[in-house]
PARODREN-123505 format. One line per field, with one value per residue: residue number from 1; residue in three letters; x, y, z of N, C-alpha, C in turn. Coordinates in steps of 0.2 Angstrom, whole numbers. Each point is the difference from the previous one (the first is absolute). Example, Ala and Ser with C-alpha at 12.3 -4.5 7.8 and 13.67 -1.06 7.14 Angstrom:
% residues 2
num (1:2) .
residuo (ala:ser) .
nX (66:-2) .
nY (-28:5) .
nZ (39:-4) .
caX (-4:4) .
caY (6:6) .
caZ (0:1) .
cX (4:-4) .
cY (6:5) .
cZ (0:3) .
% end
This chain:
% residues 260
num (1:2:3:4:5:6:7:8:9:10:11:12:13:14:15:16:17:18:19:20:21:22:23:24:25:26:27:28:29:30:31:32:33:34:35:36:37:38:39:40:41:42:43:44:45:46:47:48:49:50:51:52:53:54:55:56:57:58:59:60:61:62:63:64:65:66:67:68:69:70:71:72:73:74:75:76:77:78:79:80:81:82:83:84:85:86:87:88:89:90:91:92:93:94:95:96:97:98:99:100:101:102:103:104:105:106:107:108:109:110:111:112:113:114:115:116:117:118:119:120:121:122:123:124:125:126:127:128:129:130:131:132:133:134:135:136:137:138:139:140:141:142:143:144:145:146:147:148:149:150:151:152:153:154:155:156:157:158:159:160:161:162:163:164:165:166:167:168:169:170:171:172:173:174:175:176:177:178:179:180:181:182:183:184:185:186:187:188:189:190:191:192:193:194:195:196:197:198:199:200:201:202:203:204:205:206:207:208:209:210:211:212:213:214:215:216:217:218:219:220:221:222:223:224:225:226:227:228:229:230:231:232:233:234:235:236:237:238:239:240:241:242:243:244:245:246:247:248:249:250:251:252:253:254:255:256:257:258:259:260) .
residuo (met:lys:asn:ile:ile:ile:lys:pro:leu:phe:leu:thr:ala:leu:leu:val:thr:ser:leu:leu:ser:gly:ser:ala:leu:ala:glu:val:ile:lys:val:gly:thr:met:gly:thr:tyr:glu:pro:phe:ser:tyr:gln:asp:glu:lys:gly:gln:leu:ala:gly:tyr:asp:leu:asp:val:leu:arg:glu:val:ala:lys:arg:asp:pro:ser:leu:gln:phe:glu:phe:ile:ala:ser:pro:trp:asp:thr:leu:phe:pro:gly:leu:asp:ala:asp:arg:phe:gln:val:leu:ala:gln:gln:leu:thr:ser:asn:pro:asp:arg:val:lys:arg:tyr:ala:leu:thr:asp:gln:arg:tyr:phe:thr:cys:val:ser:gln:ile:ile:val:lys:ala:gly:arg:asn:asp:ile:his:ser:leu:gln:asp:leu:lys:gly:lys:arg:val:gly:leu:thr:val:gly:asp:ser:phe:thr:arg:leu:val:glu:asp:trp:asn:lys:gln:his:asp:asn:ile:leu:asp:ile:val:tyr:tyr:glu:gln:asp:ile:ser:thr:ile:leu:gln:asp:ile:ala:thr:gly:arg:ile:asp:ala:thr:val:asn:asp:pro:ile:met:ala:gln:ser:lys:ala:ala:lys:gln:gly:leu:asn:ile:ser:val:val:gly:glu:arg:leu:ala:ala:glu:pro:thr:phe:phe:val:ser:lys:lys:asp:pro:ala:gly:leu:ala:leu:lys:gln:arg:ile:asp:ala:ala:leu:arg:ser:leu:his:glu:asp:gly:thr:leu:ser:arg:leu:ser:val:glu:arg:phe:gly:val:asp:tyr:thr:gln) .
nX (-16:-5:-4:1:-1:-6:-1:2:-3:-5:1:1:-5:-3:4:-1:-7:-1:3:-4:-6:2:2:-6:-3:5:1:1:6:0:6:2:5:6:2:3:-2:4:-1:-2:1:0:2:-3:3:-6:3:-1:-5:4:1:3:-1:0:5:1:-1:4:3:0:1:6:2:0:-3:-3:6:0:7:-1:7:1:6:3:1:5:1:-2:3:1:2:3:2:2:2:1:6:3:-1:6:5:4:4:2:-7:3:0:-5:1:3:3:0:1:3:2:-2:4:1:-3:-1:6:3:3:6:-1:6:3:4:6:-1:6:4:0:3:-5:5:-2:-4:-2:-2:-5:3:2:-7:2:-4:-2:-1:-6:-1:-6:-5:-3:-1:5:-1:4:-3:-5:2:3:-6:-3:4:-1:-7:0:3:-4:-4:4:-6:3:-7:1:-5:-3:-3:6:-1:2:-2:-3:-2:-2:-2:-4:-2:-2:-2:-2:-6:-1:1:-7:-3:-6:1:-4:5:-5:-4:4:1:-7:-2:5:-2:-6:2:2:-2:5:-4:1:-3:-1:4:-3:-5:-3:-4:-5:-4:-6:-2:-3:-5:-1:-5:-6:-1:-3:-7:0:4:-4:-5:3:3:-7:-2:4:-2:-6:1:2:-4:-5:2:-1:-6:-1:3:-6:-1:0:-5:-5:1:1:-6:-2:1:-3:-4:-3:-3:-4:5) .
nY (-448:1:-5:1:6:-2:-5:2:5:-4:-3:5:2:-6:0:7:-1:-5:4:5:-4:-3:7:1:-5:3:-6:5:-3:0:3:-4:4:-2:1:-5:-4:4:-2:-3:4:6:5:2:4:-2:-5:-3:-4:-4:-4:-6:-2:6:-1:-6:3:5:-5:-3:7:0:-7:3:4:-5:-1:4:0:0:2:-4:4:-6:1:-4:2:4:-4:-6:2:4:-6:-3:6:-2:1:-6:-1:3:-5:5:-5:-3:-2:-3:-6:-1:-6:4:2:-6:-1:6:-1:4:-5:4:-3:5:-2:4:-4:-1:-1:3:-5:5:-3:5:3:2:5:-5:-3:-4:1:3:-6:-1:-2:-6:4:0:-5:1:2:7:-2:5:-1:2:2:-7:2:-1:6:3:-2:1:5:1:-3:3:5:-1:0:5:-2:4:-1:3:6:-2:5:1:2:6:3:3:-3:7:-1:-5:3:5:-4:-3:6:1:-6:3:-2:-6:-1:0:-2:1:4:-2:-1:-1:-5:-2:0:-4:-5:0:0:-5:-1:-6:-3:-4:-6:-2:-5:-6:-6:-1:2:5:-2:5:-2:6:2:1:4:-3:2:-6:4:0:6:-2:-5:3:4:-5:-2:6:1:-6:2:6:-3:-5:5:4:-5:-2:6:-2:3:-6:-3:4:0:-7:-1:4:-3:-7:1:-3:-5:4:-1:-4) .
nZ (600:4:-1:-6:2:3:-4:-6:2:1:-6:-3:3:-2:-6:0:3:-5:-5:2:1:-6:-1:2:-3:-2:3:5:-3:7:-2:5:0:1:-7:3:-5:-2:-6:5:6:-3:2:-6:-5:-1:3:-6:2:-2:-5:0:7:1:-4:4:5:-3:-2:6:3:-5:2:6:-5:2:0:6:0:7:-1:5:1:2:7:0:6:-4:-6:4:5:-5:-3:6:1:-6:3:-2:-7:-1:0:-1:2:-6:1:3:-2:6:4:4:-5:-2:7:2:-6:-4:-3:-5:-4:-4:-1:2:4:-1:7:0:4:2:1:5:-2:5:-4:-2:3:2:7:-4:-1:6:2:-1:-6:1:1:5:-6:0:-1:-3:4:-5:6:0:-3:-7:-1:5:-3:-6:3:4:-5:-5:4:0:-7:2:5:-3:-6:-3:1:0:-3:4:-6:3:-2:-6:-6:-1:5:-3:-5:3:3:-6:-3:6:-2:1:-6:-1:0:-5:0:-7:-3:-4:-4:5:4:-7:-2:6:-1:-7:1:5:-6:1:2:-4:1:-5:5:-3:0:-5:6:-4:-4:3:-2:-2:5:-3:6:1:3:5:-2:-1:3:5:0:-1:4:3:-1:1:5:2:-2:3:6:0:-1:5:3:-2:1:5:2:4:-5:-4:5:1:-7:0:6:-1:-7:4:-3:6:-5:-3) .
caX (7:3:3:6:5:2:3:7:2:-1:5:7:0:1:7:5:0:2:7:2:0:5:6:-1:1:7:1:7:2:6:5:5:7:5:2:8:3:2:-4:-7:-5:3:-2:4:2:-6:-3:-5:2:2:4:-2:-5:-4:-1:-4:-7:-2:-2:-7:-6:-2:-4:-7:-1:-5:5:4:4:3:6:1:6:0:6:-1:-3:-7:-3:-4:-5:-5:-5:-5:-4:-4:4:1:-3:5:7:5:6:4:-2:0:-5:3:-6:-4:-3:-5:-6:-4:-1:-1:5:-1:3:5:6:2:8:4:4:6:3:6:4:3:5:4:5:7:1:1:-1:-8:-3:-5:-3:5:6:-2:0:3:-1:-6:-4:-5:-6:-6:-5:-6:0:2:7:1:-3:5:6:-2:-1:7:4:-2:3:7:2:-1:6:1:-2:-4:-2:-7:-1:-7:-1:2:6:5:4:4:6:4:4:6:6:3:3:-3:-3:4:-3:-7:-2:-6:0:6:-2:-2:6:6:-3:0:6:3:-4:3:8:3:4:-2:1:-4:5:-3:-5:-6:-3:-7:-3:-6:-4:-3:-8:-4:-4:-6:-2:-3:-7:-3:2:7:0:-3:6:5:-1:0:7:3:-2:4:7:1:1:7:6:-1:2:7:1:4:8:3:1:6:6:1:2:6:5:-1:-7:0:-7:-2) .
caY (3:2:-6:-1:4:-1:-6:1:4:-4:-5:3:2:-6:-3:4:-2:-6:1:3:-5:-5:3:2:-7:-3:-1:1:-5:3:-6:1:-1:3:6:0:-6:2:3:-3:5:6:7:2:6:4:-2:-4:-7:-3:-6:-6:-2:5:0:-6:1:4:-4:-4:4:1:-6:0:7:1:0:6:-1:6:-2:3:-1:-2:-4:-7:-4:2:-2:-5:3:5:-4:-3:6:3:6:-1:-5:-5:2:-1:1:-5:-4:-8:-5:-4:-3:5:5:-3:-2:6:6:-2:3:-1:-6:2:3:6:1:-5:2:-4:1:-1:3:7:1:6:-1:-2:-6:-7:-6:-2:-2:-5:0:-3:4:5:-4:4:7:3:0:5:-2:3:-4:-2:-1:-7:-1:-1:-7:-4:-1:-3:-7:-3:0:-6:-7:0:1:8:2:7:4:5:7:2:7:1:5:-2:-3:5:-1:-6:2:5:-4:-3:5:2:-6:-2:-7:-3:-2:-2:-4:4:0:3:6:5:2:4:7:4:2:5:6:3:1:-6:-5:-7:-5:-6:-6:-6:-2:2:-5:-2:4:-1:4:5:0:6:-3:3:-4:-6:1:0:6:-2:-6:3:4:-4:-3:5:1:-6:0:5:-3:-5:4:3:-6:-3:4:3:7:-1:-2:6:4:-3:2:8:2:-3:-3:-7:-2:-4:-1:-7) .
caZ (-1:7:2:-4:3:8:1:0:6:7:-1:1:7:4:-1:4:7:1:0:6:5:0:2:7:3:1:7:3:5:3:0:4:-2:4:-3:1:-2:-7:-6:0:3:3:-1:-5:1:0:6:-2:0:-6:0:-4:2:-1:-8:-2:2:-4:-6:2:-1:-7:-2:3:2:6:6:1:6:3:3:7:3:7:2:-2:6:0:-6:1:5:-4:-4:4:2:-6:-2:-7:-3:-4:2:-6:4:-1:5:-1:3:5:2:5:-4:-5:4:1:-5:-7:-5:-7:-3:-5:3:-4:1:4:5:1:6:0:6:-2:5:-1:-6:1:4:-5:4:0:-6:1:7:5:2:5:6:5:-2:1:-6:1:-4:2:3:-4:-7:-2:1:6:1:-3:3:6:-2:-1:6:5:-2:0:7:2:1:-2:5:-3:3:-3:-1:-2:-5:-5:-1:0:6:0:-6:4:5:-3:-2:6:4:6:-2:-6:-6:0:-6:-2:-7:-2:-4:4:4:-3:-1:7:3:-4:3:6:0:4:-4:2:-5:0:-1:1:-5:3:5:-2:-5:1:-4:4:-2:3:6:2:5:-2:1:-7:-4:-2:-5:-6:-3:-2:-6:-5:-1:-3:-6:-3:0:-5:-7:0:-1:-7:-6:1:4:6:-1:-2:6:3:-4:0:6:2:-4:0:1:7:0:-1) .
cX (4:4:6:6:2:3:8:4:0:6:7:1:1:6:5:-1:4:8:3:0:5:7:-1:1:7:1:7:2:7:5:6:7:4:2:7:3:2:3:-7:-5:4:-2:5:2:-5:-4:-6:3:1:4:-3:-7:-6:-2:-4:-8:-3:-2:-6:-6:-2:-4:-7:-2:-5:5:4:4:3:5:1:6:-2:6:-1:-4:-8:-4:-5:-6:-5:-4:-5:-5:-4:3:1:-4:4:7:4:7:4:-1:1:-5:4:-7:-5:-4:-5:-5:-4:-1:-1:6:-1:2:6:6:1:8:3:5:7:2:8:4:3:5:3:5:7:1:0:-1:-7:-2:-6:-3:4:6:-2:0:3:0:-6:-4:-6:-6:-6:-5:-6:0:3:7:2:-2:5:6:-1:-1:7:4:-2:3:8:2:1:8:1:-3:-5:-2:-6:-1:-8:0:2:7:6:4:5:6:5:5:5:6:4:3:-3:-4:4:-4:-8:-2:-7:0:5:-2:-2:5:5:-3:0:7:4:-3:3:8:3:3:-1:1:-5:5:-4:-5:-7:-2:-7:-2:-8:-5:-4:-8:-3:-5:-6:-3:-4:-8:-3:3:8:1:-2:5:5:-1:1:7:4:-2:4:8:1:0:7:5:0:2:7:2:3:8:4:2:6:6:2:3:7:5:-1:-7:0:-8:-1:1) .
cY (1:-7:-2:4:-1:-7:0:4:-3:-6:3:3:-6:-2:4:-1:-7:0:3:-4:-5:2:1:-7:-3:0:2:-5:3:-6:2:-2:4:7:2:-5:0:-6:-3:4:6:6:3:8:6:-2:-4:-8:-3:-7:-5:-2:4:1:-5:1:6:-3:-3:4:2:-5:-1:7:1:0:6:-1:7:-3:4:-3:-2:-4:-8:-3:3:-2:-5:3:5:-4:-2:5:3:7:-1:-6:-5:3:-2:1:-6:-6:-8:-4:-3:-3:5:5:-4:-2:6:5:-4:3:-2:-6:1:4:7:2:-6:4:-4:2:-1:4:7:1:7:-1:-1:-5:-6:-6:-3:-2:-5:1:-3:5:6:-3:6:7:3:1:5:-2:4:-4:-2:-1:-7:-2:-3:-8:-4:-1:-3:-7:-3:0:-5:-7:0:2:7:3:8:4:6:6:3:7:1:5:-3:-1:6:0:-6:1:4:-4:-5:3:2:-5:-2:-7:-3:-1:1:-4:4:0:4:7:6:3:4:7:5:3:5:7:3:0:-5:-4:-7:-5:-6:-6:-6:-1:2:-5:-2:4:-2:5:5:1:7:-4:3:-4:-5:1:1:6:-1:-5:3:5:-4:-3:5:2:-6:0:5:-2:-5:3:3:-6:-2:5:3:6:0:-1:7:5:-1:2:7:2:-3:-3:-8:-2:-5:-2:-8:-4) .
cZ (8:3:-3:3:7:1:0:5:6:0:1:8:4:-1:3:8:1:1:6:6:0:2:8:4:0:7:2:5:3:1:5:-3:4:-2:2:-2:-7:-3:0:2:3:-2:-6:2:1:7:-1:2:-6:2:-4:2:-2:-8:-2:2:-4:-7:1:-1:-7:-3:3:3:6:6:-1:6:2:5:7:3:7:2:-1:6:1:-6:2:5:-4:-4:5:2:-6:-2:-7:-2:-3:3:-7:3:-2:5:-3:4:6:3:4:-5:-5:5:1:-5:-7:-4:-6:-3:-4:3:-4:0:3:4:1:7:0:6:-2:6:-3:-6:1:5:-5:5:0:-7:1:7:4:2:6:7:6:-2:1:-6:1:-5:3:2:-5:-8:-2:0:7:2:-3:4:7:-1:0:7:5:-2:1:7:2:0:-2:6:-3:3:-4:0:-1:-6:-7:-1:0:7:1:-5:4:5:-3:-2:5:4:6:0:-6:-6:1:-7:-2:-8:-3:-4:5:3:-3:-2:5:2:-4:1:6:0:4:-5:2:-5:0:-1:0:-5:3:5:-1:-5:0:-4:5:-2:4:5:2:6:-3:2:-7:-4:-2:-5:-6:-3:-2:-7:-6:-1:-4:-8:-5:-1:-6:-7:-1:-1:-7:-6:1:4:6:-2:-2:5:4:-3:0:6:2:-5:-1:1:6:1:0:6) .
% end
């Protein structure tokens, strides 16, 4: 009789221990993100990090409960150095692919957004509709981002006709300088730029056709741990894509599906 009583109790204790261990085994992944790039990464009214990129990773964690993401706000120019130094395990910052990133880092195979590039000017200007119209004009760009590379490449192919002004800060300062006339234009994501300008009370316009539309990816280190993490995130992203969750998140945020 004793054995009959003890065995169920032992099995119950073992099950509880196993469940507790499973929850304790959830890996905390530190995610580097700017926190100043609304609506993709920003601080909400409660001071909590929010945004589309973070929404996607939170859905990833639901698909893979062994992953738990901790979001850390960090300036743009510290993101990749932070990844290199293991301060972060993943970057979530509307990152597109380029040869240097592919060589040095692990980018997810699955995209989660399509980032658009357009020219942004002070509201009311009707003399700028293309990069060619910016000949001899001052164009503000952030050091090292994909929009900057796009404009730099175009400029080299066109006898360096643009006067590029480089900024270390995020786009807030660039938009302020456009609104005050210190510079003539920038090239960036129109969704983010319009959101940021509205919050700052700045009058800007998005002009001309799209210069580019590039998929965005989450980025980790290109070492065994980083590659294993990339595979786990990719598996969840594929599931989110296949069942329409990614599309739903995009439509809820932007009114349009930018995930294709």
